[in-house]
ROTORKOL-991838 format. One line per 5 residues: their letters; for each residue x, y, z of C-alpha. Coordinates in steps of 0.1 Angstrom, whole numbers, plus 5000, padded with zeros to 4 digits. Layout:
A> X Y Z  ...
// end
This chain:
XXXXX> 4999 4999 5000  5017 5036 4988  5026 5054 5021  5004 5076 5034  4973 5055 5024
XXXXX> 4951 5048 5050  4913 5026 5048  4890 5027 5076  4875 4992 5071  4852 4977 5100
XXXXX> 4840 5016 5101  4807 5015 5098  4809 5038 5073  4802 5040 5035  4827 5039 5013
XXXXX> 4835 5059 4980  4856 5039 4957  4872 5046 4926  4894 5023 4902  4903 5023 4871
XXXXX> 4909 5003 4838  4945 5001 4829  4962 5026 4817  4934 5048 4820  4924 5030 4785
XXXXX> 4887 5029 4775  4880 4991 4781  4847 4993 4797  4833 5013 4762  4856 4994 4738
XXXXX> 4848 4957 4752  4813 4972 4756  4815 4955 4795  4795 4980 4808  4764 4950 4813
XXXXX> 4793 4930 4822  4807 4951 4856  4771 4958 4865  4760 4921 4869  4793 4915 4887
XXXXX> 4786 4940 4912  4753 4928 4917  4766 4891 4920  4788 4909 4947  4762 4924 4964
XXXXX> 4743 4899 4968  4776 4876 4983  4793 4899 5006  4756 4912 5015  4764 4950 5006
XXXXX> 4742 4974 5001  4749 4998 4966  4739 5034 4971  4754 5048 4937  4774 5037 4906
XXXXX> 4783 5048 4874  4802 5029 4850  4825 5054 4827  4846 5044 4794  4876 5037 4814
XXXXX> 4867 5038 4852  4841 5031 4876  4822 5048 4904  4806 5033 4935  4794 5045 4966
XXXXX> 4790 5013 4991  4785 5002 5027  4806 4980 5044  4801 4942 5033  4786 4923 5062
XXXXX> 4802 4887 5048  4838 4894 5043  4862 4923 5035  4855 4953 5009  4889 4950 4994
XXXXX> 4878 4912 4992  4849 4925 4968  4865 4946 4947  4891 4920 4938  4862 4898 4929
XXXXX> 4846 4923 4912  4875 4932 4890  4883 4892 4886  4847 4886 4870  4850 4914 4845
XXXXX> 4884 4906 4837  4878 4869 4831  4850 4875 4810  4865 4900 4790  4890 4873 4780
XXXXX> 4864 4844 4778  4846 4867 4750  4878 4869 4733  4874 4910 4740  4908 4920 4749
XXXXX> 4933 4926 4722  4971 4923 4728  4969 4889 4746  4977 4893 4787  4974 4927 4790
XXXXX> 4956 4936 4823  4924 4946 4824  4923 4967 4855  4948 4988 4871  4955 4970 4904
XXXXX> 4951 4996 4933  4916 5012 4938  4906 5046 4957  4888 5046 4987  4874 5071 5010
XXXXX> 4858 5067 5039  4822 5084 5041  4819 5101 5070  4779 5120 5074  4753 5129 5054
XXXXX> 4771 5159 5034  4798 5140 5024  4774 5110 5014  4755 5136 4991  4785 5151 4981
XXXXX> 4799 5115 4966  4762 5109 4953  4763 5139 4933  4799 5135 4919  4792 5102 4907
XXXXX> 4762 5111 4885  4775 5145 4873  4808 5126 4859  4791 5116 4829  4777 5150 4822
XXXXX> 4809 5167 4834  4825 5147 4804  4802 5154 4785  4789 5119 4776  4759 5128 4778
XXXXX> 4729 5156 4787  4719 5147 4820  4723 5121 4848  4691 5107 4838  4708 5102 4800
XXXXX> 4736 5079 4813  4724 5042 4809  4756 5031 4832  4745 5047 4861  4721 5043 4891
XXXXX> 4706 5077 4888  4673 5064 4878  4669 5043 4905  4678 5065 4931  4652 5093 4914
XXXXX> 4625 5072 4903  4626 5037 4921  4632 5021 4883  4647 4988 4888  4679 4978 4868
XXXXX> 4706 4952 4867  4720 4962 4902  4701 4969 4936  4705 5001 4945  4696 5011 4985
XXXXX> 4673 5045 4980  4637 5052 4995  4626 5032 4962  4642 4997 4980  4631 4999 5016
XXXXX> 4595 5012 5009  4595 4975 4985  4610 4957 5010  4587 4973 5039  4557 4962 5009
XXX> 4572 4924 5007  4582 4929 4970  4619 4924 4973
// end
């Protein structure tokens, strides 16, 4: 781990996580791996019993806002997600250049300590494709949890929101 980097786990806090494709190449877009990533995220969410509060899959990186896992450790969950996508890319023969890694080996993890920080990170996630000029509005980006959060739309990944809580209470989860 690089000097000065401290990851605080078992804190009960949400985590803002960012990781990138190898050398920030747009592999997720070039190889059309966005839905593969979302399926891996959902399987990981279930296996580790964690909440996903928000996500965005960009052409060359991913942002997540998640809880700590109930089962297992967050670094293991991230490793599993990244491995599943990399294996799928290799299996589908989408990896040009043979054994070029799909992901950078490390990830950025920031503990979200309060509600204001949570809102700030969620806004950052949803505005990222707009800021990059990939779409005109957050609701236009298909690889984001914005519509799940804003309208309760059900997509590949279960997003923890007021809509999810209401469905749980009504026995519809």
